[in-house]
C-alpha positions as CSV (number, residue, x, y, z in Angstrom):
1,X,75.5,-69.6,150.3
2,X,79.1,-70.3,149.5
3,X,79.9,-69.8,145.8
4,X,76.5,-68.5,145.0
5,X,75.4,-65.0,144.0
6,X,73.1,-63.0,146.2
7,X,69.7,-62.1,144.8
8,X,69.1,-59.6,147.6
9,X,70.5,-56.6,149.3
10,X,71.7,-57.5,152.8
11,X,72.0,-54.9,155.6
12,X,72.0,-55.5,159.3
13,X,69.5,-58.3,160.0
14,X,67.5,-57.5,156.9
15,X,67.4,-58.7,153.3
16,X,65.7,-56.8,150.5
17,X,64.7,-58.5,147.3
18,X,64.0,-56.0,144.5
19,X,62.9,-58.9,142.2
20,X,60.3,-60.2,144.6
21,X,59.6,-56.8,146.2
22,X,60.1,-58.3,149.6
23,X,61.8,-57.3,152.9
24,X,62.6,-59.9,155.4
25,X,64.2,-60.2,158.8
26,X,65.7,-63.7,159.1
27,X,62.9,-66.0,157.9
28,X,60.2,-63.5,158.7
29,X,58.6,-61.3,156.0
30,X,58.3,-57.6,157.0
31,X,55.2,-55.9,155.5
32,X,55.8,-52.7,153.7
33,X,53.5,-50.4,151.6
34,X,54.5,-50.1,147.9
35,X,55.8,-46.6,148.3
36,X,57.8,-47.5,151.5
37,X,59.4,-50.4,149.6
38,X,60.3,-48.1,146.7
39,X,61.8,-45.6,149.1
40,X,63.8,-48.2,150.9
41,X,65.1,-49.7,147.7
42,X,66.2,-46.3,146.5
43,X,68.1,-45.7,149.7
44,X,69.7,-49.1,149.7
45,X,70.8,-48.9,146.1
46,X,72.5,-45.6,147.0
47,X,73.8,-46.7,150.4
48,X,76.3,-44.4,151.9
49,X,75.4,-41.5,149.6
50,X,72.9,-38.8,150.1
51,X,69.7,-39.2,148.1
52,X,68.2,-35.8,147.4
53,X,64.6,-35.2,148.1
54,X,64.0,-34.1,144.5
55,X,65.2,-37.5,143.3
56,X,63.0,-39.4,145.8
57,X,59.9,-37.4,144.7
58,X,60.6,-38.0,141.0
59,X,61.1,-41.8,141.6
60,X,58.1,-42.3,143.9
61,X,55.7,-39.8,142.5
62,X,56.7,-39.1,138.9
63,X,54.9,-36.2,137.4
64,X,52.7,-35.8,140.5
65,X,52.8,-33.0,143.1
66,X,52.5,-34.4,146.7
67,X,53.2,-32.7,150.0
68,X,56.4,-33.2,152.1
69,X,54.3,-35.0,154.6
70,X,54.0,-38.0,152.3
71,X,57.8,-38.5,152.3
72,X,58.1,-37.7,156.0
73,X,55.5,-40.4,156.9
74,X,57.4,-43.0,154.8
75,X,60.7,-42.2,156.6
76,X,58.9,-42.6,159.9
77,X,57.5,-46.0,158.8
78,X,61.0,-47.2,157.8
79,X,62.7,-46.0,161.0
80,X,60.1,-47.9,163.1
81,X,61.2,-51.1,161.2
82,X,64.9,-50.5,160.7
83,X,65.7,-48.6,163.8
84,X,65.9,-44.8,164.5
85,X,69.5,-44.4,163.4
86,X,69.3,-46.5,160.2
87,X,68.3,-43.5,158.0
88,X,70.1,-40.1,158.4
89,X,68.2,-36.9,157.6
90,X,70.3,-34.1,156.0
91,X,67.9,-31.2,156.8
92,X,66.3,-29.7,153.7
93,X,68.4,-31.8,151.4
94,X,67.7,-35.5,151.6
95,X,68.3,-38.8,153.3
96,X,71.1,-41.4,153.5
97,X,71.0,-45.1,154.6
98,X,73.5,-45.5,157.4
99,X,73.2,-49.3,157.8
100,X,76.2,-51.1,156.3
101,X,75.2,-53.1,153.2
102,X,76.9,-56.5,153.3
103,X,75.5,-58.0,150.1
104,X,74.1,-56.9,146.7
105,X,72.1,-58.8,144.1
106,X,74.4,-60.5,141.6
107,X,77.5,-60.4,143.7
108,X,78.9,-63.6,145.2
109,X,78.9,-63.7,149.0
110,X,82.7,-64.4,149.3
111,X,83.4,-61.5,146.9
112,X,81.3,-59.1,148.9
113,X,82.8,-60.0,152.3
114,X,86.3,-59.5,151.1
115,X,85.3,-56.2,149.5
116,X,83.8,-54.9,152.7
117,X,87.0,-55.8,154.7
118,X,89.2,-54.2,152.1
119,X,87.2,-51.0,152.3
120,X,87.6,-51.0,156.1
121,X,91.3,-51.5,155.9
122,X,91.8,-48.8,153.3
123,X,90.5,-46.2,155.7
124,X,93.6,-46.6,157.8
125,X,95.9,-45.1,155.1
126,X,99.2,-46.8,156.0
127,X,101.1,-48.5,153.1
128,X,101.2,-51.9,154.7
129,X,97.5,-51.9,155.4
130,X,96.7,-50.6,151.9
131,X,98.6,-53.6,150.5
132,X,96.4,-55.9,152.5
133,X,93.3,-54.1,151.3
134,X,94.5,-54.4,147.7
135,X,94.9,-58.2,148.1
136,X,91.4,-58.4,149.5
137,X,90.0,-56.6,146.4
138,X,91.9,-59.0,144.2
139,X,90.5,-61.9,146.2
140,X,87.0,-60.4,145.7
141,X,87.5,-60.1,142.0
142,X,88.8,-63.7,141.7
143,X,85.4,-64.8,143.0
144,X,83.4,-62.3,140.9
145,X,85.3,-60.6,138.0
146,X,82.2,-58.6,137.1
147,X,82.1,-56.8,140.5
148,X,82.5,-53.2,139.2
149,X,82.8,-51.5,142.6
150,X,85.6,-53.9,143.6
151,X,87.5,-52.9,140.5
152,X,87.1,-49.2,141.4
153,X,88.3,-49.8,145.0
154,X,91.2,-51.8,143.7
155,X,92.1,-48.8,141.5
156,X,92.0,-46.6,144.6
157,X,94.3,-48.9,146.5
158,X,96.8,-49.1,143.7
159,X,96.7,-45.3,143.3
160,X,97.4,-44.8,147.1
161,X,100.3,-47.3,147.0
162,X,101.8,-45.4,144.1
163,X,101.3,-42.1,146.0
164,X,102.8,-43.3,149.2
165,X,105.5,-45.6,147.8
166,X,106.2,-44.2,144.4
167,X,105.5,-47.4,142.5
168,X,104.9,-46.6,138.8
169,X,103.5,-50.1,138.2
170,X,100.8,-49.4,140.8
171,X,99.7,-46.3,138.8
172,X,99.4,-48.5,135.7
173,X,97.4,-51.1,137.6
174,X,95.1,-48.3,139.0
175,X,94.4,-47.1,135.4
176,X,93.6,-50.6,134.2
177,X,91.3,-51.2,137.2
178,X,89.3,-48.0,136.7
179,X,88.9,-48.7,133.0
180,X,87.6,-52.2,133.8
181,X,85.1,-50.7,136.3
182,X,83.9,-48.2,133.7
183,X,83.5,-51.0,131.1
184,X,81.2,-52.9,133.5
185,X,79.3,-49.8,134.9
186,X,80.0,-46.5,133.0
187,X,78.0,-44.6,135.6
188,X,79.6,-46.0,138.8
189,X,79.9,-43.0,141.1
190,X,82.8,-44.3,143.2
191,X,84.8,-45.1,140.1
192,X,84.4,-41.5,138.8
193,X,85.3,-40.1,142.2
194,X,88.5,-42.2,142.6
195,X,89.5,-41.8,139.0
196,X,89.6,-38.1,139.4
197,X,92.3,-38.4,142.0
198,X,94.4,-40.6,139.8
199,X,94.0,-38.2,136.8
200,X,95.0,-35.1,138.7
201,X,98.0,-36.8,140.2
202,X,99.2,-38.0,136.8
203,X,98.9,-34.7,134.8
204,X,95.4,-35.2,133.5
205,X,93.5,-32.6,135.5
206,X,92.1,-31.0,132.3
207,X,90.7,-34.4,131.2
208,X,89.2,-34.9,134.6
209,X,87.6,-31.5,134.4
210,X,86.0,-32.3,131.0
211,X,84.8,-35.7,132.1
212,X,83.2,-34.4,135.3
213,X,81.5,-31.4,133.6
214,X,80.0,-33.8,131.0
215,X,78.9,-36.1,133.8
216,X,77.3,-33.1,135.6
217,X,75.1,-32.3,132.6
218,X,72.8,-35.2,133.5
219,X,73.2,-34.9,137.2
220,X,73.2,-31.3,138.4
221,X,72.4,-32.4,141.9
222,X,75.4,-34.7,142.4
223,X,77.6,-33.4,145.2
224,X,80.3,-36.0,144.6
225,X,80.8,-34.9,141.0
226,X,81.1,-31.3,142.2
227,X,83.6,-32.4,144.9
228,X,85.7,-33.9,142.1
229,X,85.6,-30.6,140.2
230,X,86.9,-28.7,143.3
231,X,90.2,-30.6,142.9
232,X,90.3,-30.7,139.1
233,X,89.7,-26.9,138.8
234,X,92.4,-26.2,141.4
235,X,95.0,-28.2,139.5
236,X,94.1,-26.2,136.4
237,X,94.6,-22.9,138.2
238,X,90.8,-22.1,138.3
239,X,90.6,-21.2,142.0
240,X,87.4,-19.2,141.7
241,X,85.7,-22.0,140.0
242,X,87.0,-24.5,142.6
243,X,85.5,-22.6,145.5
244,X,82.2,-22.2,143.5
245,X,82.1,-26.0,142.9
246,X,82.6,-26.5,146.7
247,X,79.8,-24.1,147.6
248,X,77.4,-25.9,145.2
249,X,78.4,-29.3,146.6
250,X,77.7,-28.3,150.2
251,X,74.4,-26.7,149.2
252,X,73.4,-30.1,147.9
253,X,74.9,-32.1,150.8
254,X,76.3,-30.3,153.8
255,X,78.1,-33.4,154.9
256,X,80.1,-33.8,151.6
257,X,83.9,-33.7,151.9
258,X,85.9,-31.7,149.3
259,X,89.5,-30.6,149.0
260,X,88.5,-26.9,149.1
261,X,90.9,-26.3,152.1
262,X,93.8,-26.5,149.6
263,X,92.0,-24.0,147.3
264,X,91.7,-21.6,150.2
265,X,95.4,-22.0,150.9
266,X,96.3,-21.3,147.2
267,X,94.1,-18.2,147.4
268,X,96.0,-17.0,150.5
269,X,92.8,-17.3,152.6
270,X,94.7,-19.1,155.4
271,X,92.2,-18.8,158.2
272,X,89.6,-20.6,156.0
273,X,91.9,-23.6,155.8
274,X,91.1,-24.4,159.5
275,X,87.4,-24.3,158.8
276,X,87.5,-26.8,155.9
277,X,90.6,-29.1,156.5
278,X,89.1,-32.2,158.1
279,X,89.6,-35.9,158.3
280,X,93.2,-37.2,158.5
281,X,95.4,-34.1,159.2
282,X,98.9,-34.1,157.7
283,X,100.4,-30.9,156.3
284,X,98.0,-28.2,155.3
285,X,96.9,-26.8,158.7
286,X,100.6,-26.6,159.8
287,X,101.5,-24.8,156.6
288,X,98.6,-22.4,157.1
289,X,99.8,-21.6,160.7
290,X,103.3,-21.0,159.3
291,X,101.9,-18.6,156.6
292,X,100.1,-16.7,159.4
293,X,103.3,-16.3,161.3
294,X,102.6,-18.9,164.0
295,X,105.7,-20.9,163.3
296,X,106.1,-22.5,166.7
297,X,102.6,-23.9,166.5
298,X,103.2,-25.2,163.0
299,X,106.4,-26.9,164.1
300,X,104.7,-28.5,167.1
301,X,102.0,-30.0,164.8
302,X,104.6,-31.4,162.4
303,X,106.8,-32.9,165.1
304,X,103.8,-34.8,166.5
305,X,102.7,-36.1,163.1
306,X,106.1,-37.1,162.0
307,X,106.3,-39.6,164.9
308,X,104.1,-41.9,162.8
309,X,106.3,-43.4,160.1
310,X,103.3,-44.8,158.2
311,X,102.1,-41.4,157.1
312,X,102.5,-40.2,153.5
313,X,103.9,-36.9,152.6
314,X,106.9,-37.3,154.8
315,X,109.2,-35.2,152.6
316,X,106.7,-32.4,152.5
317,X,106.2,-32.3,156.3
318,X,109.9,-32.9,157.2
319,X,111.2,-30.2,154.8
320,X,108.7,-27.6,156.2
321,X,109.7,-28.5,159.7
322,X,113.4,-28.0,158.8
323,X,112.6,-24.6,157.3
324,X,110.8,-23.6,160.4
325,X,113.6,-24.9,162.6
326,X,116.2,-22.7,160.7
327,X,117.9,-25.7,159.1
328,X,118.1,-24.7,155.4
329,X,120.7,-27.3,154.5
330,X,118.6,-30.1,155.9
331,X,115.5,-28.7,154.2
332,X,117.3,-28.6,150.8
333,X,118.6,-32.1,151.2
334,X,115.1,-33.4,151.9
335,X,113.7,-31.7,148.9
336,X,116.5,-32.9,146.6
337,X,115.3,-36.4,147.5
338,X,111.8,-35.7,146.0
339,X,112.4,-37.4,142.6
340,X,109.9,-40.1,143.5
341,X,107.1,-37.6,144.2
342,X,104.6,-37.5,141.4
343,X,101.8,-35.5,143.0
344,X,102.1,-32.1,141.2
345,X,100.4,-30.2,144.1
346,X,102.9,-31.5,146.5
347,X,105.7,-30.3,144.2
348,X,104.1,-26.8,144.2
349,X,104.1,-26.8,148.1
350,X,107.8,-27.8,148.0
351,X,108.4,-24.8,145.7
352,X,107.0,-22.6,148.5
353,X,109.5,-24.1,150.9
354,X,112.3,-23.2,148.6
355,X,110.9,-19.7,148.4
356,X,110.9,-19.5,152.2
357,X,114.6,-20.2,152.0
358,X,115.0,-17.4,149.4
359,X,116.3,-20.1,147.0
360,X,115.2,-18.8,143.6
361,X,116.7,-21.6,141.6
362,X,115.1,-24.3,143.7
363,X,111.7,-22.6,143.7
364,X,111.6,-22.1,140.0
365,X,112.8,-25.6,139.3
366,X,110.1,-27.0,141.6
367,X,107.4,-24.8,140.1
368,X,108.4,-26.0,136.6
369,X,108.3,-29.7,137.8
370,X,104.8,-29.0,139.2
371,X,103.7,-27.4,136.0
372,X,105.0,-30.2,133.8
373,X,103.5,-32.8,136.1
374,X,100.1,-31.0,135.9
375,X,99.6,-28.3,138.5
376,X,99.8,-24.5,138.1
377,X,98.5,-21.6,140.1
378,X,99.5,-18.2,138.7
379,X,97.3,-16.5,141.3
380,X,99.3,-18.0,144.1
381,X,102.6,-17.1,142.4
382,X,101.4,-13.5,142.0
383,X,99.8,-13.0,145.5
384,X,101.3,-15.4,148.0
385,X,103.7,-13.4,150.2
386,X,106.2,-16.3,150.3
387,X,107.1,-15.5,146.7
388,X,107.4,-11.8,147.1
389,X,111.2,-11.7,147.0
390,X,111.3,-13.8,143.9
391,X,108.9,-11.9,141.7
392,X,111.4,-9.4,140.3
393,X,113.5,-12.2,138.8
394,X,113.1,-13.0,135.1
395,X,113.1,-16.8,135.7
396,X,110.2,-16.6,138.1
397,X,108.3,-14.1,135.9
398,X,108.7,-16.5,132.9
399,X,107.4,-19.4,134.9
400,X,104.5,-17.3,136.1
401,X,103.6,-16.3,132.6
402,X,103.5,-19.9,131.4
403,X,101.3,-20.8,134.3
404,X,99.0,-18.0,133.4
405,X,98.8,-19.2,129.8
406,X,97.8,-22.7,131.0
407,X,95.2,-21.2,133.3
408,X,93.6,-19.3,130.4
409,X,93.7,-22.4,128.2
410,X,92.0,-24.4,131.0
411,X,89.3,-21.8,131.3
412,X,88.7,-21.9,127.5
413,X,88.4,-25.7,127.7
414,X,85.9,-25.4,130.4
415,X,83.7,-23.0,128.4
416,X,84.0,-25.2,125.3
417,X,82.9,-28.4,127.2
418,X,80.1,-27.0,129.5
419,X,77.4,-28.0,127.0
420,X,74.0,-27.0,128.3
421,X,75.4,-26.0,131.7
422,X,75.7,-22.2,131.9
423,X,79.3,-21.0,132.4
424,X,78.0,-18.8,135.3
425,X,77.4,-22.0,137.2
426,X,81.1,-21.8,138.3
427,X,81.1,-18.1,139.1
428,X,80.7,-17.2,142.8
429,X,77.9,-14.8,143.6
């Protein structure tokens, strides 16, 4: 197989050939009914993602009304062959193939093996491991330059290195990698998902919002696109729309992960942060405990997490801990060393830290940096208690007015670019 392209999907001990419409286990052919094969191919092509029931029905029985039992029976058939845990049911929503795909048609074996290992490493989120993952993606692309998903994951690795280590060249490489992925496959879901994170971090949240709303026109049932909008809307100050996008995403796929916890924080709904802040925990839950007055608990969380030097956001966590420990000089020194931070949302959080120190000049300067870098939230500036002692100052009021102007402009852009999607789609009921 070395040096040759696969002509099948490989997962577990199985191989699926769309061209020959054949499923095999080793050298043995596994018989499948035509509809069962169509269903399995649909799940395999979308491996790792939820396939809505509506999409399955439209693919397997186009223009024909059939009962739910038809689909249920096919799922039962496939589980008898693949194993009971190979297909996940998301109740009332759809199905997801859980088996790891280790090969795809048209992708060379060596390229795919390096790609899988890179994805596994990238989940660890330390700078050293991310660099190893990046090299694996480069190795994969050296074997197969047309591997669009490898370009997208390379872009993600470069973006994370820029975020954790402040390497401007990594951001440029990430942009180039994503553009290459789009050139090969304009509809590649993971490329759109990862590119959103790069855009919002580099002051292009409005462009991300427009791209994703256009993408949503043809895929109203795509939870990943809605998850991207949760972040893009928040960076544009559209907090109500951000929460609405999250609610629609989880209606389509209850297991989808979004960044809505940060939106709840910006809205001052601090208890809701704990309900939605999942995965790798760094800063936000500690900041929410501090906002609720549980400063000792917040400080304890931060001390434990700062023991791991590989974590990102060290300045953010260390400065909050210094504020909570009553060390304003240390907090200010840490935040003065934030020149390498490009994530505009992180800059906004640092502005809150200055406000906790009653440092008007520091808070306004950091809010301005966040705005110029691409993040504004006039609602938070107006309603978050941490800013209450600063609101009477002209400098703060001026910055809040500019943030409000940008929020209004973002909402106008949203309405202009919705196309056939009704603007009420992003209004909570």
